DRENKOL-560304 format. One record per residue: residue number from 1; x, y, z of N, C-alpha, C, CB in turn. Coordinates in steps of 0.2 Angstrom, whole numbers. Glycine has a CB too. Example, Ala and Ser with C-alpha at 12.3 -4.5 7.8 and 13.67 -1.06 7.14 Angstrom:
REM DRENKOL-560304
(atom 1; (66; -28; 39); (62; -22; 39); (66; -16; 39); (57; -22; 45))
(atom 2; (64; -11; 35); (68; -5; 36); (64; 0; 39); (70; -3; 29))
//
This chain:
REM DRENKOL-560304
(atom 1; (55; 581; 627); (58; 582; 621); (60; 589; 621); (52; 581; 615))
(atom 2; (57; 594; 624); (60; 601; 624); (66; 601; 627); (54; 606; 627))
(atom 3; (67; 597; 632); (75; 595; 636); (80; 593; 631); (74; 589; 641))
(atom 4; (79; 588; 627); (82; 586; 622); (85; 592; 616); (78; 581; 619))
(atom 5; (79; 595; 615); (82; 599; 609); (86; 605; 611); (76; 601; 604))
(atom 6; (84; 607; 618); (89; 612; 621); (96; 609; 621); (87; 613; 628))
(atom 7; (98; 602; 625); (103; 599; 625); (107; 600; 619); (103; 593; 628))
(atom 8; (103; 598; 613); (108; 596; 607); (108; 603; 605); (104; 591; 601))
(atom 9; (104; 608; 605); (106; 615; 603); (113; 617; 607); (99; 621; 605))
(atom 10; (114; 615; 612); (119; 619; 618); (127; 615; 613); (118; 616; 629))
(atom 11; (125; 609; 612); (130; 605; 610); (133; 607; 604); (129; 599; 610))
(atom 12; (128; 611; 599); (130; 611; 592); (133; 619; 595); (124; 610; 586))
(atom 13; (132; 622; 598); (134; 629; 599); (142; 630; 603); (129; 633; 604))
(atom 14; (142; 624; 606); (148; 623; 607); (154; 620; 603); (147; 620; 612))
(atom 15; (151; 615; 599); (156; 613; 593); (158; 620; 591); (152; 609; 586))
(atom 16; (152; 624; 588); (154; 629; 584); (159; 635; 587); (147; 633; 583))
(atom 17; (160; 635; 592); (164; 640; 596); (171; 636; 596); (161; 642; 603))
(atom 18; (171; 629; 598); (176; 627; 598); (182; 627; 591); (174; 621; 599))
(atom 19; (178; 626; 586); (180; 627; 579); (183; 634; 577); (175; 625; 574))
(atom 20; (179; 638; 581); (182; 645; 579); (187; 649; 583); (176; 650; 579))
(atom 21; (188; 644; 589); (193; 648; 593); (198; 641; 597); (189; 654; 599))
(atom 22; (203; 643; 599); (208; 640; 603); (208; 642; 611); (215; 640; 600))
(atom 23; (211; 637; 614); (213; 640; 620); (220; 639; 622); (209; 638; 626))
(atom 24; (225; 645; 623); (232; 645; 622); (234; 640; 629); (236; 654; 623))
(atom 25; (238; 634; 627); (241; 629; 633); (244; 632; 637); (244; 624; 632))
(atom 26; (246; 639; 638); (250; 642; 642); (247; 648; 647); (255; 644; 637))
(atom 27; (243; 651; 644); (240; 655; 649); (232; 655; 649); (242; 662; 649))
(atom 28; (229; 650; 644); (222; 650; 645); (219; 656; 641); (220; 651; 653))
(atom 29; (221; 659; 638); (218; 664; 633); (214; 661; 627); (224; 669; 629))
(atom 30; (209; 664; 627); (205; 660; 621); (207; 667; 614); (195; 659; 623))
(atom 31; (208; 663; 609); (209; 667; 603); (207; 663; 598); (216; 670; 603))
(atom 32; (208; 666; 591); (205; 664; 585); (210; 656; 583); (207; 670; 578))
(atom 33; (206; 654; 580); (209; 648; 576); (214; 649; 571); (204; 644; 572))
(atom 34; (215; 654; 568); (221; 655; 565); (228; 654; 569); (220; 660; 563))
(atom 35; (227; 654; 574); (232; 655; 580); (237; 648; 582); (227; 658; 588))
(atom 36; (241; 648; 584); (242; 642; 588); (243; 643; 593); (247; 638; 588))
(atom 37; (246; 648; 597); (246; 652; 603); (245; 658; 603); (251; 651; 605))
(atom 38; (243; 661; 610); (242; 666; 610); (247; 671; 607); (240; 667; 616))
(atom 39; (249; 677; 606); (254; 681; 603); (258; 683; 610); (250; 688; 599))
(atom 40; (258; 683; 615); (263; 684; 620); (265; 678; 625); (261; 691; 624))
(atom 41; (263; 672; 623); (265; 666; 626); (271; 662; 622); (260; 661; 628))
(atom 42; (276; 659; 623); (281; 657; 621); (282; 648; 623); (286; 662; 624))
(atom 43; (284; 645; 622); (283; 638; 623); (290; 636; 620); (277; 635; 620))
(atom 44; (294; 635; 627); (302; 633; 623); (306; 637; 620); (302; 627; 619))
(atom 45; (305; 642; 619); (307; 648; 613); (305; 644; 607); (316; 651; 611))
(atom 46; (300; 642; 607); (297; 639; 599); (295; 645; 596); (289; 634; 600))
(atom 47; (296; 646; 589); (293; 651; 585); (285; 650; 587); (295; 650; 577))
(atom 48; (280; 655; 586); (273; 653; 588); (271; 659; 580); (269; 656; 597))
(atom 49; (268; 655; 576); (265; 658; 570); (259; 663; 571); (262; 651; 564))
(atom 50; (258; 667; 568); (254; 671; 570); (250; 674; 563); (258; 677; 574))
(atom 51; (241; 676; 563); (239; 677; 558); (242; 683; 553); (232; 678; 561))
(atom 52; (245; 689; 554); (247; 693; 551); (253; 698; 556); (242; 695; 549))
(atom 53; (255; 702; 552); (259; 706; 557); (255; 710; 561); (264; 710; 553))
(atom 54; (250; 713; 559); (244; 715; 564); (247; 722; 566); (244; 710; 571))
(atom 55; (251; 726; 563); (253; 734; 565); (250; 738; 561); (261; 735; 566))
(atom 56; (246; 738; 557); (241; 743; 553); (247; 746; 546); (239; 751; 560))
(atom 57; (251; 743; 546); (255; 746; 540); (256; 739; 534); (266; 749; 543))
(atom 58; (258; 741; 530); (258; 737; 523); (261; 731; 526); (263; 741; 516))
(atom 59; (260; 725; 524); (261; 719; 528); (264; 713; 523); (253; 717; 534))
(atom 60; (269; 710; 524); (270; 703; 520); (267; 698; 521); (277; 700; 521))
(atom 61; (262; 698; 525); (258; 693; 528); (260; 689; 535); (258; 687; 522))
(atom 62; (262; 684; 534); (266; 680; 539); (270; 682; 544); (270; 676; 536))
(atom 63; (270; 682; 552); (273; 684; 556); (274; 678; 561); (270; 690; 558))
(atom 64; (280; 679; 566); (281; 674; 571); (284; 676; 576); (284; 668; 569))
(atom 65; (282; 674; 581); (285; 677; 589); (292; 672; 591); (279; 676; 595))
(atom 66; (297; 674; 593); (303; 670; 596); (306; 672; 600); (308; 668; 592))
(atom 67; (309; 668; 605); (312; 671; 611); (308; 674; 616); (318; 675; 610))
(atom 68; (310; 679; 619); (305; 683; 625); (301; 688; 621); (310; 688; 630))
(atom 69; (296; 686; 618); (291; 689; 613); (292; 694; 609); (288; 692; 616))
(atom 70; (297; 693; 604); (301; 696; 598); (297; 694; 592); (310; 693; 598))
(atom 71; (292; 699; 591); (289; 698; 584); (293; 699; 577); (282; 703; 582))
(atom 72; (293; 694; 575); (297; 693; 567); (292; 695; 562); (300; 685; 565))
(atom 73; (293; 698; 557); (287; 699; 551); (292; 698; 546); (282; 708; 550))
(atom 74; (288; 693; 542); (291; 691; 535); (293; 696; 531); (287; 687; 530))
(atom 75; (298; 696; 526); (301; 702; 521); (303; 698; 516); (307; 707; 523))
(atom 76; (298; 699; 509); (298; 695; 504); (306; 695; 500); (291; 696; 499))
(atom 77; (309; 691; 497); (315; 693; 494); (313; 697; 486); (319; 685; 493))
(atom 78; (318; 699; 485); (319; 703; 479); (325; 706; 477); (316; 707; 478))
(atom 79; (326; 711; 472); (334; 712; 471); (333; 721; 471); (337; 708; 461))
(atom 80; (339; 724; 474); (339; 732; 475); (345; 734; 474); (336; 734; 481))
(atom 81; (344; 741; 473); (350; 744; 471); (353; 746; 478); (349; 750; 467))
(atom 82; (359; 742; 481); (362; 743; 487); (366; 750; 487); (366; 737; 489))
(atom 83; (367; 753; 492); (374; 758; 492); (369; 766; 490); (381; 755; 484))
(atom 84; (374; 770; 490); (371; 777; 488); (377; 780; 484); (369; 782; 495))
(atom 85; (376; 785; 479); (381; 790; 478); (381; 798; 482); (379; 791; 470))
(atom 86; (375; 797; 486); (376; 804; 488); (379; 805; 496); (368; 807; 488))
(atom 87; (382; 798; 498); (385; 798; 506); (391; 798; 506); (384; 792; 510))
(atom 88; (395; 793; 510); (403; 794; 510); (405; 789; 506); (406; 793; 517))
(atom 89; (411; 789; 506); (415; 784; 502); (413; 777; 503); (422; 784; 504))
(atom 90; (412; 774; 508); (410; 767; 509); (403; 765; 507); (412; 766; 515))
(atom 91; (400; 768; 504); (392; 769; 502); (392; 766; 495); (388; 776; 502))
(atom 92; (398; 769; 491); (399; 767; 484); (404; 762; 482); (400; 773; 481))
(atom 93; (403; 759; 478); (398; 760; 472); (390; 757; 473); (400; 758; 465))
(atom 94; (387; 760; 471); (379; 758; 470); (380; 751; 466); (374; 763; 466))
(atom 95; (377; 745; 469); (376; 739; 466); (370; 736; 467); (381; 735; 468))
(atom 96; (369; 730; 461); (363; 727; 463); (363; 721; 468); (361; 725; 457))
(atom 97; (358; 720; 472); (359; 715; 477); (352; 711; 478); (361; 717; 484))
(atom 98; (353; 705; 477); (346; 701; 478); (347; 697; 484); (344; 696; 473))
(atom 99; (342; 698; 488); (341; 694; 493); (335; 688; 493); (341; 698; 499))
(atom 100; (335; 683; 498); (328; 679; 497); (324; 681; 502); (328; 670; 497))
(atom 101; (319; 678; 503); (315; 682; 509); (317; 679; 517); (305; 681; 508))
(atom 102; (316; 682; 522); (317; 681; 528); (313; 685; 532); (324; 682; 530))
(atom 103; (315; 683; 538); (311; 687; 544); (315; 692; 547); (308; 683; 550))
(atom 104; (312; 698; 549); (317; 703; 552); (312; 705; 558); (318; 709; 546))
(atom 105; (314; 706; 564); (312; 707; 571); (309; 714; 569); (319; 707; 577))
(atom 106; (302; 717; 572); (300; 724; 570); (302; 728; 574); (294; 725; 570))
(atom 107; (306; 725; 580); (309; 731; 584); (316; 730; 587); (304; 733; 591))
(atom 108; (319; 734; 589); (325; 733; 592); (324; 729; 598); (328; 740; 593))
(atom 109; (329; 724; 601); (327; 720; 606); (327; 725; 613); (334; 713; 607))
(atom 110; (324; 724; 617); (322; 731; 622); (325; 727; 629); (310; 734; 623))
(atom 111; (327; 734; 633); (329; 730; 641); (327; 724; 642); (326; 733; 646))
(atom 112; (320; 725; 643); (316; 718; 645); (318; 711; 644); (310; 719; 642))
(atom 113; (318; 712; 637); (321; 707; 634); (326; 703; 635); (321; 707; 631))
(atom 114; (332; 708; 635); (338; 707; 637); (339; 705; 643); (342; 711; 636))
(atom 115; (335; 707; 647); (336; 705; 656); (332; 698; 655); (331; 711; 662))
(atom 116; (328; 697; 651); (324; 691; 652); (329; 685; 649); (318; 692; 648))
(atom 117; (333; 685; 644); (340; 683; 642); (344; 680; 646); (343; 687; 640))
(atom 118; (348; 687; 650); (351; 685; 657); (349; 682; 661); (352; 689; 661))
(atom 119; (343; 683; 663); (341; 680; 669); (340; 672; 668); (335; 683; 672))
(atom 120; (340; 670; 662); (339; 663; 659); (344; 660; 658); (336; 663; 654))
(atom 121; (351; 665; 655); (357; 662; 652); (362; 661; 659); (361; 667; 645))
(atom 122; (361; 665; 663); (365; 666; 670); (373; 667; 668); (364; 659; 675))
(atom 123; (376; 671; 665); (382; 670; 664); (386; 673; 670); (382; 673; 658))
(atom 124; (391; 672; 669); (396; 674; 675); (398; 681; 675); (402; 671; 676))
(atom 125; (400; 686; 679); (401; 692; 679); (406; 694; 674); (402; 694; 685))
(atom 126; (412; 690; 673); (416; 692; 669); (414; 692; 661); (421; 688; 670))
(atom 127; (410; 686; 660); (407; 685; 653); (402; 689; 651); (404; 678; 651))
(atom 128; (397; 691; 657); (392; 696; 656); (396; 702; 653); (388; 698; 663))
(atom 129; (401; 704; 654); (404; 710; 655); (406; 711; 649); (408; 710; 660))
(atom 130; (406; 706; 644); (408; 705; 638); (403; 706; 634); (412; 699; 637))
(atom 131; (398; 706; 637); (390; 705; 633); (387; 713; 632); (384; 700; 638))
(atom 132; (387; 716; 639); (383; 721; 641); (384; 724; 646); (378; 721; 640))
(atom 133; (385; 731; 646); (387; 735; 653); (379; 737; 657); (393; 743; 650))
(atom 134; (380; 736; 663); (374; 737; 667); (375; 743; 672); (371; 729; 671))
(atom 135; (371; 746; 676); (372; 751; 681); (379; 751; 685); (367; 751; 685))
(atom 136; (379; 746; 687); (384; 746; 692); (390; 744; 688); (383; 740; 698))
(atom 137; (390; 745; 683); (398; 744; 679); (401; 751; 679); (397; 741; 671))
(atom 138; (397; 755; 677); (398; 762; 676); (395; 768; 677); (399; 762; 671))
(atom 139; (397; 775; 679); (392; 779; 680); (392; 783; 673); (393; 784; 685))
(atom 140; (397; 781; 668); (398; 786; 664); (392; 785; 657); (405; 786; 662))
(atom 141; (391; 777; 656); (390; 774; 650); (381; 776; 652); (393; 765; 649))
(atom 142; (377; 778; 650); (370; 777; 651); (366; 769; 649); (367; 783; 646))
(atom 143; (366; 766; 654); (363; 759; 652); (356; 760; 658); (369; 750; 654))
(atom 144; (351; 755; 656); (346; 755; 660); (344; 747; 663); (340; 757; 656))
(atom 145; (350; 744; 664); (349; 737; 667); (352; 738; 674); (353; 731; 664))
(atom 146; (348; 733; 678); (352; 732; 685); (353; 726; 688); (348; 735; 691))
(atom 147; (358; 724; 692); (357; 719; 694); (356; 718; 702); (362; 717; 692))
(atom 148; (350; 716; 705); (347; 716; 711); (345; 709; 715); (342; 720; 711))
(atom 149; (347; 707; 719); (345; 703; 724); (347; 695; 717); (334; 706; 727))
(atom 150; (351; 696; 714); (352; 689; 710); (347; 688; 704); (350; 681; 715))
(atom 151; (345; 696; 702); (340; 696; 695); (341; 702; 692); (332; 696; 697))
(atom 152; (343; 702; 686); (343; 708; 681); (335; 710; 680); (348; 706; 673))
(atom 153; (335; 718; 680); (329; 721; 678); (331; 728; 676); (324; 720; 683))
(atom 154; (327; 730; 672); (327; 735; 669); (325; 742; 673); (322; 734; 663))
(atom 155; (326; 748; 671); (325; 753; 675); (317; 754; 675); (329; 759; 673))
(atom 156; (314; 755; 678); (306; 756; 678); (304; 761; 675); (304; 757; 685))
(atom 157; (301; 762; 670); (299; 765; 664); (302; 764; 659); (300; 771; 665))
(atom 158; (309; 762; 658); (312; 759; 652); (312; 751; 648); (317; 761; 653))
(atom 159; (306; 748; 653); (306; 741; 650); (307; 741; 642); (300; 737; 652))
(atom 160; (305; 745; 637); (302; 744; 631); (307; 749; 628); (294; 744; 630))
(atom 161; (311; 751; 631); (317; 755; 627); (322; 751; 625); (321; 758; 631))
(atom 162; (325; 752; 620); (330; 747; 616); (335; 747; 621); (334; 750; 607))
(atom 163; (337; 740; 623); (344; 739; 627); (351; 743; 622); (345; 729; 627))
(atom 164; (353; 746; 626); (359; 748; 623); (367; 746; 627); (358; 755; 622))
(atom 165; (373; 748; 623); (379; 747; 627); (380; 738; 627); (378; 750; 635))
(atom 166; (377; 735; 622); (378; 729; 618); (385; 728; 615); (372; 728; 612))
(atom 167; (388; 723; 616); (394; 722; 610); (390; 716; 606); (405; 720; 613))
(atom 168; (395; 716; 599); (392; 709; 595); (392; 704; 598); (395; 708; 590))
(atom 169; (397; 703; 602); (398; 696; 605); (391; 695; 610); (405; 695; 610))
(atom 170; (387; 702; 613); (382; 700; 617); (377; 698; 614); (379; 704; 621))
(atom 171; (376; 702; 608); (371; 701; 602); (371; 693; 599); (374; 707; 596))
(atom 172; (379; 690; 598); (377; 684; 597); (377; 679; 600); (380; 683; 594))
(atom 173; (378; 681; 606); (374; 676; 612); (368; 675; 613); (376; 677; 619))
(atom 174; (366; 682; 613); (356; 682; 613); (354; 679; 606); (352; 691; 615))
(atom 175; (358; 679; 601); (354; 674; 595); (355; 669; 595); (355; 676; 588))
(atom 176; (360; 666; 597); (362; 659; 598); (357; 655; 602); (370; 658; 601))
(atom 177; (356; 658; 608); (351; 657; 613); (344; 656; 611); (350; 662; 618))
(atom 178; (340; 660; 607); (335; 658; 605); (334; 656; 597); (331; 663; 608))
(atom 179; (340; 655; 596); (340; 650; 587); (338; 657; 583); (332; 642; 585))
(atom 180; (339; 661; 584); (338; 668; 578); (345; 669; 575); (335; 676; 581))
(atom 181; (347; 674; 573); (351; 677; 571); (353; 684; 569); (352; 674; 567))
(atom 182; (359; 688; 569); (359; 694; 566); (357; 695; 558); (364; 696; 568))
(atom 183; (354; 700; 555); (353; 701; 549); (359; 703; 545); (348; 706; 548))
(atom 184; (361; 700; 539); (367; 702; 536); (366; 709; 533); (369; 697; 530))
(atom 185; (370; 712; 533); (370; 720; 529); (365; 721; 524); (378; 722; 525))
(atom 186; (366; 716; 518); (361; 717; 514); (354; 717; 515); (362; 715; 510))
(atom 187; (351; 711; 519); (347; 712; 522); (343; 717; 526); (348; 709; 523))
(atom 188; (348; 720; 530); (346; 726; 534); (343; 732; 530); (352; 728; 536))
(atom 189; (348; 734; 524); (347; 739; 520); (341; 737; 516); (353; 741; 515))
(atom 190; (340; 730; 512); (334; 730; 510); (327; 731; 513); (334; 725; 509))
(atom 191; (328; 729; 520); (322; 731; 524); (320; 736; 525); (322; 729; 529))
(atom 192; (325; 740; 527); (324; 747; 529); (321; 751; 526); (329; 749; 530))
(atom 193; (322; 751; 518); (319; 756; 514); (312; 754; 513); (323; 757; 508))
(atom 194; (309; 749; 514); (303; 747; 513); (301; 743; 507); (298; 752; 515))
(atom 195; (297; 742; 504); (293; 738; 496); (297; 744; 492); (282; 740; 496))
(atom 196; (297; 750; 492); (300; 756; 487); (307; 757; 489); (297; 765; 488))
(atom 197; (310; 754; 494); (318; 755; 495); (318; 762; 495); (322; 752; 489))
(atom 198; (317; 767; 499); (316; 774; 500); (325; 775; 502); (309; 777; 506))
(atom 199; (324; 779; 502); (331; 783; 505); (330; 784; 513); (333; 791; 501))
(atom 200; (326; 785; 514); (324; 784; 522); (320; 779; 523); (320; 789; 526))
(atom 201; (319; 776; 529); (311; 772; 530); (306; 774; 528); (309; 772; 537))
(atom 202; (306; 780; 530); (297; 783; 527); (296; 786; 520); (293; 789; 532))
(atom 203; (302; 788; 517); (303; 790; 510); (310; 794; 508); (296; 796; 509))
(atom 204; (308; 797; 503); (314; 800; 500); (319; 805; 501); (312; 802; 496))
(atom 205; (313; 809; 506); (315; 815; 510); (316; 814; 516); (312; 820; 509))
(atom 206; (320; 819; 519); (321; 819; 527); (315; 823; 530); (329; 823; 529))
(atom 207; (312; 820; 536); (306; 823; 539); (308; 824; 546); (298; 819; 538))
(atom 208; (306; 829; 549); (307; 829; 556); (302; 826; 561); (307; 834; 557))
(atom 209; (303; 823; 565); (299; 819; 570); (297; 812; 567); (292; 824; 573))
(atom 210; (303; 810; 564); (300; 803; 560); (303; 797; 565); (304; 801; 550))
(atom 211; (310; 800; 568); (315; 795; 572); (317; 799; 577); (321; 792; 568))
(atom 212; (321; 794; 581); (325; 798; 588); (333; 798; 587); (323; 794; 597))
(atom 213; (333; 805; 583); (342; 807; 583); (343; 812; 585); (345; 808; 577))
(atom 214; (348; 817; 584); (352; 821; 590); (347; 827; 591); (361; 824; 587))
(atom 215; (342; 828; 586); (337; 834; 588); (333; 833; 593); (332; 836; 584))
(atom 216; (331; 827; 595); (329; 826; 601); (332; 826; 609); (326; 821; 601))
(atom 217; (339; 824; 607); (344; 823; 612); (343; 829; 616); (351; 822; 609))
(atom 218; (342; 827; 624); (342; 833; 629); (349; 834; 631); (338; 832; 636))
(atom 219; (355; 831; 630); (362; 832; 631); (363; 828; 638); (364; 839; 631))
(atom 220; (357; 824; 639); (357; 821; 647); (358; 814; 646); (350; 822; 652))
(atom 221; (363; 812; 648); (365; 804; 646); (361; 799; 651); (374; 802; 648))
(atom 222; (361; 802; 657); (357; 798; 662); (349; 800; 663); (361; 800; 669))
(atom 223; (344; 797; 662); (344; 790; 657); (346; 791; 650); (336; 788; 657))
(atom 224; (348; 785; 647); (349; 784; 641); (344; 789; 636); (349; 775; 640))
(atom 225; (345; 792; 632); (341; 797; 628); (338; 794; 622); (345; 803; 626))
(atom 226; (336; 787; 623); (333; 784; 617); (325; 785; 619); (336; 777; 616))
(atom 227; (322; 780; 614); (315; 781; 616); (312; 774; 616); (310; 786; 612))
(atom 228; (306; 773; 619); (303; 767; 618); (301; 765; 611); (299; 767; 622))
(atom 229; (303; 758; 609); (302; 755; 603); (294; 757; 600); (304; 746; 604))
(atom 230; (293; 758; 595); (287; 759; 591); (285; 766; 594); (280; 754; 593))
(atom 231; (289; 771; 596); (287; 778; 596); (285; 782; 591); (291; 782; 599))
(atom 232; (288; 779; 584); (287; 782; 579); (284; 777; 573); (294; 786; 579))
(atom 233; (282; 779; 569); (277; 774; 564); (282; 770; 560); (270; 779; 557))
(atom 234; (280; 765; 559); (285; 758; 556); (284; 762; 549); (280; 748; 556))
(atom 235; (289; 756; 546); (290; 757; 538); (286; 753; 534); (296; 755; 536))
(atom 236; (287; 751; 528); (282; 748; 524); (283; 741; 525); (283; 749; 517))
(atom 237; (287; 739; 529); (287; 732; 530); (284; 731; 537); (295; 731; 529))
(atom 238; (282; 737; 541); (280; 736; 547); (286; 735; 552); (276; 730; 548))
(atom 239; (293; 738; 550); (296; 738; 555); (298; 745; 558); (302; 734; 554))
(atom 240; (300; 744; 566); (301; 751; 569); (308; 753; 571); (296; 750; 575))
(atom 241; (309; 760; 569); (317; 761; 571); (322; 761; 567); (319; 756; 575))
(atom 242; (321; 760; 561); (327; 757; 557); (331; 763; 555); (324; 752; 549))
(atom 243; (329; 770; 558); (332; 774; 558); (332; 778; 566); (331; 777; 553))
(atom 244; (338; 779; 569); (338; 782; 574); (337; 776; 581); (333; 788; 573))
(atom 245; (337; 780; 586); (336; 774; 593); (343; 773; 593); (331; 766; 593))
(atom 246; (347; 767; 590); (352; 766; 591); (355; 762; 586); (351; 763; 596))
(atom 247; (362; 762; 584); (365; 758; 579); (363; 750; 580); (374; 759; 579))
(atom 248; (363; 747; 575); (361; 742; 576); (367; 736; 573); (354; 742; 573))
(atom 249; (369; 731; 577); (373; 726; 574); (372; 721; 567); (373; 722; 580))
(atom 250; (374; 720; 564); (373; 716; 558); (379; 710; 558); (373; 721; 551))
(atom 251; (379; 705; 555); (381; 699; 556); (389; 699; 552); (376; 695; 553))
(atom 252; (390; 704; 547); (395; 705; 542); (401; 708; 546); (391; 710; 537))
(atom 253; (407; 706; 543); (413; 711; 543); (412; 715; 539); (419; 709; 542))
(atom 254; (415; 723; 542); (414; 728; 537); (420; 728; 532); (414; 735; 539))
(atom 255; (420; 729; 526); (423; 730; 521); (420; 733; 517); (425; 724; 519))
(atom 256; (423; 734; 510); (422; 740; 504); (417; 735; 501); (430; 743; 498))
(atom 257; (413; 740; 497); (408; 736; 492); (413; 733; 485); (402; 741; 488))
(atom 258; (412; 728; 481); (412; 727; 476); (415; 734; 471); (406; 725; 474))
(atom 259; (422; 734; 470); (423; 739; 466); (424; 745; 469); (419; 740; 464))
(atom 260; (424; 746; 477); (425; 751; 482); (432; 753; 480); (424; 748; 489))
(atom 261; (434; 759; 482); (440; 761; 484); (443; 763; 492); (440; 766; 479))
(atom 262; (438; 763; 495); (440; 765; 504); (445; 759; 504); (433; 765; 513))
(atom 263; (451; 762; 509); (455; 756; 513); (455; 756; 520); (462; 758; 511))
(atom 264; (452; 759; 523); (452; 759; 531); (448; 752; 533); (447; 766; 535))
(atom 265; (449; 751; 540); (446; 746; 544); (445; 739; 540); (439; 750; 547))
(atom 266; (449; 737; 537); (449; 732; 533); (452; 726; 538); (452; 734; 526))
(atom 267; (450; 720; 534); (455; 714; 538); (451; 711; 543); (463; 717; 542))
(atom 268; (445; 709; 543); (441; 706; 548); (442; 709; 555); (442; 698; 549))
(atom 269; (441; 717; 555); (443; 720; 561); (436; 724; 564); (449; 725; 561))
(atom 270; (432; 725; 560); (427; 728; 564); (420; 725; 560); (428; 737; 565))
(atom 271; (414; 725; 565); (408; 723; 561); (405; 728; 560); (404; 718; 563))
(atom 272; (399; 726; 555); (394; 732; 554); (390; 735; 558); (391; 730; 549))
(atom 273; (389; 741; 558); (382; 743; 561); (379; 747; 557); (382; 747; 567))
(atom 274; (372; 748; 558); (367; 751; 552); (361; 754; 556); (365; 745; 545))
(atom 275; (359; 760; 554); (354; 762; 557); (354; 770; 560); (354; 759; 562))
(atom 276; (359; 771; 561); (360; 778; 566); (358; 778; 572); (358; 783; 563))
(atom 277; (362; 781; 577); (358; 783; 584); (355; 788; 586); (362; 782; 588))
(atom 278; (354; 788; 592); (351; 794; 594); (356; 802; 594); (349; 792; 601))
(atom 279; (361; 800; 594); (367; 806; 595); (369; 808; 589); (373; 804; 599))
(atom 280; (366; 806; 583); (368; 808; 575); (364; 813; 571); (367; 802; 571))
(atom 281; (367; 815; 567); (363; 819; 562); (358; 816; 557); (368; 821; 559))
(atom 282; (354; 820; 554); (351; 818; 549); (354; 813; 543); (348; 822; 547))
(atom 283; (359; 814; 542); (362; 811; 536); (364; 804; 538); (368; 815; 533))
(atom 284; (366; 802; 546); (367; 795; 546); (360; 791; 546); (370; 795; 552))
(atom 285; (354; 793; 546); (348; 791; 547); (346; 788; 539); (343; 799; 550))
(atom 286; (350; 788; 536); (349; 785; 528); (349; 779; 528); (353; 786; 522))
(atom 287; (345; 776; 523); (345; 768; 524); (352; 766; 522); (340; 764; 518))
(atom 288; (355; 769; 518); (362; 766; 515); (368; 769; 519); (365; 767; 508))
(atom 289; (366; 773; 524); (372; 775; 528); (375; 767; 533); (370; 782; 534))
(atom 290; (383; 769; 531); (384; 763; 537); (389; 764; 542); (386; 756; 534))
(atom 291; (391; 761; 546); (393; 761; 553); (399; 755; 553); (386; 760; 560))
(atom 292; (402; 755; 557); (407; 748; 559); (410; 751; 565); (413; 746; 552))
(atom 293; (411; 745; 568); (413; 744; 578); (416; 740; 578); (408; 742; 583))
(atom 294; (421; 740; 583); (425; 733; 586); (420; 729; 589); (431; 735; 592))
(atom 295; (419; 723; 587); (415; 719; 591); (414; 718; 597); (415; 716; 589))
(atom 296; (419; 720; 601); (420; 720; 609); (418; 725; 611); (426; 718; 613))
(atom 297; (416; 732; 607); (414; 737; 611); (408; 737; 612); (415; 743; 608))
(atom 298; (407; 742; 619); (401; 741; 623); (398; 749; 621); (402; 738; 633))
(atom 299; (397; 750; 616); (395; 758; 614); (388; 760; 616); (395; 760; 606))
(atom 300; (387; 766; 619); (381; 768; 624); (376; 769; 619); (381; 775; 628))
(atom 301; (377; 769; 612); (372; 769; 607); (372; 763; 602); (371; 776; 604))
(atom 302; (375; 758; 604); (375; 751; 599); (369; 747; 603); (383; 745; 599))
(atom 303; (364; 745; 599); (359; 739; 601); (359; 734; 595); (351; 742; 604))
(atom 304; (354; 731; 594); (352; 727; 589); (345; 724; 589); (356; 724; 589))
(atom 305; (343; 720; 583); (338; 718; 583); (340; 711; 578); (334; 722; 582))
(atom 306; (333; 707; 577); (336; 699; 577); (333; 698; 570); (335; 693; 583))
(atom 307; (335; 694; 565); (333; 691; 561); (331; 683; 561); (337; 692; 557))
(atom 308; (328; 680; 555); (328; 675; 555); (326; 670; 548); (324; 674; 561))
(atom 309; (327; 665; 546); (327; 663; 540); (319; 658; 539); (334; 660; 538))
//
């Protein structure tokens, strides 16, 4: 009888454990029942639902992981005042914009993540050169991707720095491959300011040591003077480096705002860039500041983050 009681207790214990945990079908890691897969494994690029953003900041709740380990956090929709009367001519007039809820990557795409894409996509050299520069292409532009023995790899120690020298087309191909997209300019500015729509991602006043901009630049271009993602605090939505590190491509063609008067760079010639890069001043770190670039340009301060519906 005692043997059967022990057996029953053991079976009940196993049932309780099974209900409380799951085993990742990819790596075998045990994790809580609120997850579908462990947060480091992806199955065929399928989005993986996570319990929460898990970054210790204000969170909108759900998050998901896509592609090569890119965590997206959900940004609730709302209305905000886009633009600024304090900046340059292309930031005015300030106007009301409403965006629906969407997902935004918590970080810029890293060297390691872009290498994973290149190794999966296997573009021919001509095509790849229109997407991103690597070390063998140039001694002038600071890139941290190498091609050796048929494999793309990041510079050791720079795996988690954001990939730079990426064109809009290289961004678009990455997004198509992983079934995500670039954020719109409206979504980008809305998310950058956090729930309170601050002037800077962290607040309404400039603060030293909150982002990678030209105050940290040593003037050395090799290696690229970016910092690893998550080196600075996240904003109120749990997004990192919404100011500094690299300009980030948006999906939009650059144009004046409704009612604006600036007349340069029109006619579907340039794409929008946001965020301000490692080599720029504090004024470029404002959430409302706008940049524009030829979509084929492989700028050493150009990078990107992804979004999804």
